[in-house]
DRENMI-604283 format. One record per atom (N, C-alpha, C): residue number from 1; atom name; x, y, z. Coordinates in Angstrom, 3 decimals, padded with zeros to 6 digits. Example, Ala and Ser with C-alpha at 12.3 -4.5 7.8 and 13.67 -1.06 7.14 Angstrom:
# DRENMI-604283
<site 1; N; <013.190; -005.690; 007.800>>,
<site 1; CA; <012.300; -004.500; 007.800>>,
<site 1; C; <013.200; -003.300; 007.800>>,
<site 2; N; <012.850; -002.250; 007.080>>,
<site 2; CA; <013.670; -001.060; 007.140>>,
<site 2; C; <012.900; 000.030; 007.870>>,
# end
This chain:
# DRENMI-604283
<site 1; N; <116.685; 091.026; 111.259>>,
<site 1; CA; <116.217; 092.086; 110.371>>,
<site 1; C; <115.098; 091.540; 109.486>>,
<site 2; N; <114.044; 092.256; 109.402>>,
<site 2; CA; <112.878; 091.834; 108.628>>,
<site 2; C; <113.105; 092.028; 107.125>>,
<site 3; N; <112.566; 091.102; 106.354>>,
<site 3; CA; <112.641; 091.261; 104.903>>,
<site 3; C; <111.620; 092.299; 104.461>>,
<site 4; N; <111.886; 092.893; 103.312>>,
<site 4; CA; <110.972; 093.885; 102.752>>,
<site 4; C; <110.231; 093.250; 101.581>>,
<site 5; N; <108.948; 093.571; 101.484>>,
<site 5; CA; <108.086; 093.056; 100.428>>,
<site 5; C; <107.578; 094.234; 099.608>>,
<site 6; N; <107.640; 094.082; 098.282>>,
<site 6; CA; <107.102; 095.101; 097.384>>,
<site 6; C; <105.754; 094.595; 096.885>>,
<site 7; N; <104.686; 095.338; 097.207>>,
<site 7; CA; <103.343; 095.027; 096.717>>,
<site 7; C; <103.094; 095.884; 095.488>>,
<site 8; N; <102.612; 095.245; 094.412>>,
<site 8; CA; <102.595; 095.897; 093.102>>,
<site 8; C; <101.210; 095.839; 092.465>>,
<site 9; N; <100.825; 096.957; 091.846>>,
<site 9; CA; <099.598; 097.050; 091.047>>,
<site 9; C; <100.011; 097.423; 089.628>>,
<site 10; N; <099.616; 096.625; 088.655>>,
<site 10; CA; <099.971; 096.863; 087.255>>,
<site 10; C; <098.846; 097.601; 086.538>>,
<site 11; N; <099.236; 098.526; 085.676>>,
<site 11; CA; <098.274; 099.281; 084.875>>,
<site 11; C; <098.740; 099.266; 083.425>>,
<site 12; N; <097.795; 099.028; 082.528>>,
<site 12; CA; <098.129; 098.907; 081.103>>,
<site 12; C; <097.333; 099.911; 080.282>>,
<site 13; N; <097.903; 100.264; 079.139>>,
<site 13; CA; <097.222; 101.160; 078.223>>,
<site 13; C; <097.924; 102.494; 078.118>>,
<site 14; N; <097.396; 103.377; 077.262>>,
<site 14; CA; <098.058; 104.664; 077.025>>,
<site 14; C; <098.083; 105.576; 078.255>>,
<site 15; N; <097.182; 105.354; 079.214>>,
<site 15; CA; <097.144; 106.169; 080.429>>,
<site 15; C; <097.743; 105.451; 081.632>>,
<site 16; N; <098.528; 104.419; 081.387>>,
<site 16; CA; <099.047; 103.586; 082.471>>,
<site 16; C; <099.861; 104.386; 083.487>>,
<site 17; N; <100.743; 105.256; 083.029>>,
<site 17; CA; <101.582; 106.010; 083.963>>,
<site 17; C; <100.746; 106.966; 084.806>>,
<site 18; N; <099.826; 107.660; 084.188>>,
<site 18; CA; <098.964; 108.580; 084.935>>,
<site 18; C; <098.125; 107.820; 085.964>>,
<site 19; N; <097.643; 106.661; 085.589>>,
<site 19; CA; <096.838; 105.856; 086.509>>,
<site 19; C; <097.695; 105.356; 087.664>>,
<site 20; N; <098.907; 104.903; 087.379>>,
<site 20; CA; <099.811; 104.436; 088.428>>,
<site 20; C; <100.155; 105.570; 089.396>>,
<site 21; N; <100.431; 106.752; 088.861>>,
<site 21; CA; <100.728; 107.904; 089.724>>,
<site 21; C; <099.530; 108.252; 090.596>>,
<site 22; N; <098.335; 108.181; 090.037>>,
<site 22; CA; <097.129; 108.455; 090.816>>,
<site 22; C; <096.956; 107.408; 091.913>>,
<site 23; N; <097.270; 106.172; 091.600>>,
<site 23; CA; <097.137; 105.107; 092.595>>,
<site 23; C; <098.058; 105.354; 093.791>>,
<site 24; N; <099.247; 105.915; 093.554>>,
<site 24; CA; <100.157; 106.193; 094.674>>,
<site 24; C; <099.558; 107.214; 095.640>>,
<site 25; N; <098.743; 108.116; 095.133>>,
<site 25; CA; <098.061; 109.081; 096.011>>,
<site 25; C; <097.179; 108.333; 097.004>>,
<site 26; N; <096.439; 107.348; 096.504>>,
<site 26; CA; <095.556; 106.571; 097.377>>,
<site 26; C; <096.351; 105.700; 098.352>>,
<site 27; N; <097.495; 105.184; 097.913>>,
<site 27; CA; <098.332; 104.418; 098.834>>,
<site 27; C; <098.816; 105.302; 099.982>>,
<site 28; N; <099.238; 106.522; 099.668>>,
<site 28; CA; <099.702; 107.450; 100.704>>,
<site 28; C; <098.569; 107.834; 101.646>>,
<site 29; N; <097.376; 108.032; 101.105>>,
<site 29; CA; <096.218; 108.327; 101.950>>,
<site 29; C; <095.931; 107.167; 102.894>>,
<site 30; N; <096.008; 105.942; 102.379>>,
<site 30; CA; <095.732; 104.761; 103.189>>,
<site 30; C; <096.698; 104.655; 104.361>>,
<site 31; N; <098.005; 104.792; 104.115>>,
<site 31; CA; <098.963; 104.656; 105.211>>,
<site 31; C; <098.793; 105.770; 106.246>>,
<site 32; N; <098.393; 106.945; 105.795>>,
<site 32; CA; <098.170; 108.050; 106.725>>,
<site 32; C; <096.948; 107.784; 107.600>>,
<site 33; N; <095.852; 107.395; 106.984>>,
<site 33; CA; <094.616; 107.129; 107.725>>,
<site 33; C; <094.794; 105.974; 108.701>>,
<site 34; N; <095.467; 104.914; 108.254>>,
<site 34; CA; <095.639; 103.714; 109.084>>,
<site 34; C; <096.864; 103.787; 110.003>>,
<site 35; N; <097.645; 104.852; 109.881>>,
<site 35; CA; <098.842; 105.054; 110.697>>,
<site 35; C; <099.795; 103.854; 110.597>>,
<site 36; N; <100.090; 103.449; 109.363>>,
<site 36; CA; <100.958; 102.311; 109.093>>,
<site 36; C; <102.329; 102.788; 108.626>>,
<site 37; N; <103.318; 101.925; 108.775>>,
<site 37; CA; <104.666; 102.270; 108.327>>,
<site 37; C; <104.930; 101.634; 106.964>>,
<site 38; N; <105.815; 102.254; 106.212>>,
<site 38; CA; <106.230; 101.742; 104.912>>,
<site 38; C; <107.603; 102.319; 104.597>>,
<site 39; N; <108.239; 101.780; 103.568>>,
<site 39; CA; <109.573; 102.250; 103.188>>,
<site 39; C; <109.542; 103.145; 101.953>>,
<site 40; N; <108.686; 102.801; 101.009>>,
<site 40; CA; <108.662; 103.564; 099.757>>,
<site 40; C; <107.325; 103.359; 099.057>>,
<site 41; N; <106.846; 104.412; 098.441>>,
<site 41; CA; <105.688; 104.362; 097.541>>,
<site 41; C; <106.118; 105.084; 096.273>>,
<site 42; N; <105.965; 104.405; 095.125>>,
<site 42; CA; <106.422; 105.020; 093.880>>,
<site 42; C; <105.791; 104.313; 092.691>>,
<site 43; N; <106.202; 104.741; 091.492>>,
<site 43; CA; <105.743; 104.115; 090.252>>,
<site 43; C; <106.960; 103.638; 089.464>>,
<site 44; N; <106.710; 102.720; 088.551>>,
<site 44; CA; <107.761; 102.244; 087.654>>,
<site 44; C; <107.151; 102.092; 086.270>>,
<site 45; N; <107.788; 102.711; 085.291>>,
<site 45; CA; <107.330; 102.591; 083.912>>,
<site 45; C; <108.134; 101.479; 083.239>>,
<site 46; N; <107.476; 100.367; 082.959>>,
<site 46; CA; <108.114; 099.253; 082.262>>,
<site 46; C; <108.255; 099.606; 080.787>>,
<site 47; N; <107.181; 100.114; 080.202>>,
<site 47; CA; <107.170; 100.674; 078.856>>,
<site 47; C; <105.964; 101.608; 078.787>>,
<site 48; N; <105.786; 102.372; 077.730>>,
<site 48; CA; <104.683; 103.350; 077.703>>,
<site 48; C; <103.284; 102.748; 077.881>>,
<site 49; N; <103.146; 101.469; 077.674>>,
<site 49; CA; <101.833; 100.824; 077.804>>,
<site 49; C; <101.712; 099.949; 079.048>>,
<site 50; N; <102.749; 099.896; 079.892>>,
<site 50; CA; <102.722; 099.095; 081.120>>,
<site 50; C; <103.474; 099.822; 082.218>>,
<site 51; N; <102.752; 100.202; 083.253>>,
<site 51; CA; <103.346; 100.884; 084.396>>,
<site 51; C; <102.821; 100.232; 085.667>>,
<site 52; N; <103.541; 100.443; 086.750>>,
<site 52; CA; <103.149; 099.854; 088.022>>,
<site 52; C; <103.242; 100.888; 089.126>>,
<site 53; N; <102.356; 100.761; 090.088>>,
<site 53; CA; <102.445; 101.492; 091.344>>,
<site 53; C; <102.864; 100.464; 092.385>>,
<site 54; N; <103.684; 100.878; 093.351>>,
<site 54; CA; <104.102; 099.915; 094.357>>,
<site 54; C; <104.332; 100.571; 095.706>>,
<site 55; N; <104.274; 099.725; 096.726>>,
<site 55; CA; <104.611; 100.122; 098.084>>,
<site 55; C; <105.527; 099.049; 098.652>>,
<site 56; N; <106.558; 099.472; 099.360>>,
<site 56; CA; <107.493; 098.552; 099.991>>,
<site 56; C; <107.228; 098.582; 101.493>>,
<site 57; N; <106.962; 097.395; 102.046>>,
<site 57; CA; <106.620; 097.282; 103.466>>,
<site 57; C; <107.450; 096.165; 104.097>>,
<site 58; N; <107.509; 096.159; 105.426>>,
<site 58; CA; <108.161; 095.056; 106.127>>,
<site 58; C; <107.306; 093.809; 105.996>>,
<site 59; N; <107.967; 092.666; 105.941>>,
<site 59; CA; <107.262; 091.398; 105.781>>,
<site 59; C; <106.216; 091.195; 106.880>>,
<site 60; N; <106.501; 091.615; 108.090>>,
<site 60; CA; <105.571; 091.431; 109.202>>,
<site 60; C; <104.276; 092.221; 109.022>>,
<site 61; N; <104.299; 093.302; 108.228>>,
<site 61; CA; <103.108; 094.126; 107.985>>,
<site 61; C; <102.403; 093.779; 106.679>>,
<site 62; N; <102.984; 092.898; 105.901>>,
<site 62; CA; <102.495; 092.619; 104.557>>,
<site 62; C; <101.037; 092.176; 104.527>>,
<site 63; N; <100.617; 091.324; 105.449>>,
<site 63; CA; <099.246; 090.792; 105.424>>,
<site 63; C; <098.202; 091.890; 105.604>>,
<site 64; N; <098.504; 092.887; 106.422>>,
<site 64; CA; <097.572; 094.009; 106.620>>,
<site 64; C; <097.359; 094.735; 105.301>>,
<site 65; N; <098.457; 095.031; 104.612>>,
<site 65; CA; <098.379; 095.719; 103.321>>,
<site 65; C; <097.710; 094.845; 102.269>>,
<site 66; N; <098.131; 093.586; 102.194>>,
<site 66; CA; <097.595; 092.669; 101.181>>,
<site 66; C; <096.085; 092.507; 101.317>>,
<site 67; N; <095.622; 092.283; 102.527>>,
<site 67; CA; <094.198; 092.040; 102.736>>,
<site 67; C; <093.354; 093.281; 102.472>>,
<site 68; N; <093.882; 094.448; 102.814>>,
<site 68; CA; <093.115; 095.685; 102.643>>,
<site 68; C; <093.181; 096.224; 101.218>>,
<site 69; N; <094.316; 096.069; 100.553>>,
<site 69; CA; <094.536; 096.755; 099.279>>,
<site 69; C; <094.512; 095.857; 098.049>>,
<site 70; N; <094.575; 094.557; 098.224>>,
<site 70; CA; <094.478; 093.584; 097.114>>,
<site 70; C; <095.451; 093.888; 095.964>>,
<site 71; N; <096.764; 093.835; 096.227>>,
<site 71; CA; <097.723; 094.071; 095.130>>,
<site 71; C; <097.635; 092.972; 094.087>>,
<site 72; N; <098.084; 093.273; 092.893>>,
<site 72; CA; <098.086; 092.296; 091.813>>,
<site 72; C; <099.159; 091.236; 092.033>>,
<site 73; N; <100.271; 091.656; 092.641>>,
<site 73; CA; <101.357; 090.717; 092.886>>,
<site 73; C; <102.306; 091.315; 093.923>>,
<site 74; N; <103.252; 090.504; 094.364>>,
<site 74; CA; <104.245; 090.956; 095.319>>,
<site 74; C; <105.565; 090.280; 095.046>>,
<site 75; N; <106.626; 090.883; 095.561>>,
<site 75; CA; <107.956; 090.288; 095.392>>,
<site 75; C; <108.849; 090.732; 096.536>>,
<site 76; N; <109.880; 089.940; 096.801>>,
<site 76; CA; <110.876; 090.350; 097.785>>,
<site 76; C; <111.624; 091.548; 097.242>>,
<site 77; N; <111.907; 092.478; 098.117>>,
<site 77; CA; <112.612; 093.671; 097.677>>,
<site 77; C; <114.015; 093.693; 098.251>>,
# end
């Protein structure tokens, strides 16, 4: 069974949540255009001034996403 990797983009400031939500739109567009698989695309509000957009992918597909989308960080999910 393949491990899952969460690729994360952090956004800061008073508009962080809105920016993170907007970023998920582009992530969904990317997977549709490139016909790629994923497990989840969502946002997480750490606090009102720090939010993240993320996509969860299989470890075997991670390099395709990482190279094309340049996430700020990643973690095992």
